[in-house]
SEKE-316468 format. One record per residue (C-alpha): residue number from 1; residue in three letters; x, y, z. Coordinates in steps of 0.1 Angstrom, whole numbers, plus 2048, in hexadecimal, padded with zeros to 3 digits. Layout:
BEGIN
{atom NUM,"ala",{X,Y,Z}} ...
! end
This chain:
BEGIN
{atom 1,"met",{4CC,3AB,5A0}} {atom 2,"ala",{4AF,3A4,5B7}} {atom 3,"asp",{4A5,3BD,5D1}} {atom 4,"gln",{499,3B3,5F4}} {atom 5,"asn",{476,3BD,5E9}} {atom 6,"asp",{475,3A6,5CB}} {atom 7,"thr",{45F,387,5CF}} {atom 8,"val",{46B,367,5C0}} {atom 9,"ile",{44F,34F,5B7}} {atom 10,"glu",{458,32A,5B3}} {atom 11,"arg",{440,313,5A2}} {atom 12,"lys",{439,2F3,5B5}} {atom 13,"thr",{432,2D5,59F}} {atom 14,"arg",{414,2C2,5AA}} {atom 15,"ser",{413,29D,5A2}} {atom 16,"lys",{3F1,28E,59D}} {atom 17,"pro",{3ED,26C,5AD}} {atom 18,"lys",{3E8,252,592}} {atom 19,"leu",{3C7,242,599}} {atom 20,"glu",{3C1,21F,58D}} {atom 21,"arg",{3A0,215,581}} {atom 22,"pro",{38F,1FB,598}} {atom 23,"lys",{391,1D7,58C}} {atom 24,"leu",{372,1CB,57D}} {atom 25,"tyr",{361,1AA,587}} {atom 26,"lys",{34B,192,573}} {atom 27,"val",{32B,184,581}} {atom 28,"ile",{327,161,573}} {atom 29,"leu",{308,14C,571}} {atom 30,"leu",{30F,127,575}} {atom 31,"asn",{2F8,10E,565}} {atom 32,"asp",{2E7,0F3,579}} {atom 33,"asp",{2CE,0D8,56F}} {atom 34,"tyr",{2B4,0DF,58A}} {atom 35,"thr",{2AB,104,58A}} {atom 36,"pro",{28E,10C,572}} {atom 37,"arg",{296,123,555}} {atom 38,"glu",{27A,13A,55E}} {atom 39,"phe",{288,140,581}} {atom 40,"val",{2AB,147,573}} {atom 41,"thr",{29C,160,55B}} {atom 42,"leu",{289,170,577}} {atom 43,"val",{2A8,174,58D}} {atom 44,"leu",{2BB,184,570}} {atom 45,"lys",{29E,19C,56B}} {atom 46,"val",{29A,1A5,590}} {atom 47,"val",{2BF,1A6,59B}} {atom 48,"phe",{2D0,1B1,57B}} {atom 49,"cys",{2B4,1C6,56C}} {atom 50,"met",{2B4,1B3,54C}} {atom 51,"ser",{297,1B1,534}} {atom 52,"thr",{286,18F,530}} {atom 53,"glu",{297,18A,50F}} {atom 54,"ala",{2BA,192,51B}} {atom 55,"gly",{2B5,17D,53A}} {atom 56,"tyr",{2A9,160,525}} {atom 57,"arg",{2C8,163,50E}} {atom 58,"val",{2E0,164,52B}} {atom 59,"met",{2CE,146,53B}} {atom 60,"met",{2D0,132,51B}} {atom 61,"thr",{2F5,13A,516}} {atom 62,"ala",{2FC,12D,539}} {atom 63,"his",{2E7,10E,532}} {atom 64,"lys",{2F9,106,512}} {atom 65,"leu",{31D,10F,51C}} {atom 66,"gly",{31C,108,542}} {atom 67,"ser",{321,12C,54C}} {atom 68,"cys",{31B,150,540}} {atom 69,"val",{328,172,54A}} {atom 70,"val",{30A,186,555}} {atom 71,"val",{31A,1A8,55C}} {atom 72,"val",{33C,1B8,561}} {atom 73,"cys",{33E,1D3,57C}} {atom 74,"ala",{350,1DF,59B}} {atom 75,"lys",{359,1C5,5B5}} {atom 76,"asp",{341,1D0,5D0}} {atom 77,"ile",{324,1D2,5B7}} {atom 78,"ala",{32C,1B0,5A8}} {atom 79,"glu",{32E,19F,5CA}} {atom 80,"thr",{30D,1B0,5D5}} {atom 81,"lys",{2FA,1A5,5B6}} {atom 82,"ser",{308,182,5B7}} {atom 83,"lys",{2FE,17E,5DC}} {atom 84,"glu",{2DC,18C,5D6}} {atom 85,"ala",{2D6,174,5B9}} {atom 86,"asn",{2E3,156,5CD}} {atom 87,"asp",{2CD,160,5EB}} {atom 88,"leu",{2AE,161,5D5}} {atom 89,"ala",{2B5,13F,5C8}} {atom 90,"lys",{2BC,130,5EA}} {atom 91,"glu",{29C,13F,5F8}} {atom 92,"ala",{289,12F,5DB}} {atom 93,"gly",{29B,10D,5E1}} {atom 94,"phe",{2AF,10C,5C1}} {atom 95,"pro",{2D4,105,5BD}} {atom 96,"leu",{2D9,122,5A5}} {atom 97,"met",{2FC,131,5A9}} {atom 98,"phe",{30C,152,59F}} {atom 99,"ser",{331,158,5A5}} {atom 100,"thr",{349,175,5A1}} {atom 101,"glu",{36C,176,594}} {atom 102,"pro",{384,192,589}} {atom 103,"glu",{383,19B,564}} {atom 104,"glu",{3A5,195,553}} 
! end
C-alpha cells in the first residue's frame, strides 16, 4: 500500500517531431548559340566556384546536349546562384540562361 508520503513518478513520453529534409533544387545551364564559350566558363568559375576544367566540361555538356545540371542544392541557394549568373550574362549583353527546378 502507498502512504501519503510516497511520491509516484510517471514518465512522460516525448515525441520528437519528424523533420523532413528540405527539397533539393537543380541549377540548369541552358545552351544558346550566341554566348561565347569563354564567358560561360567564366560565369561557372565566378558564380559556382568551379575550376576552369570543370566549368569547361559543364559548358561543353550543355553545348552538346542542350542543357546541363550545374549544381544541386537547397532552393534558396539554387535560386540565388541562378539569378546571379543570369544577371552577369544580362549585364554583359548575352542571352545565357540558368534555370532552377526541383530534383525528383
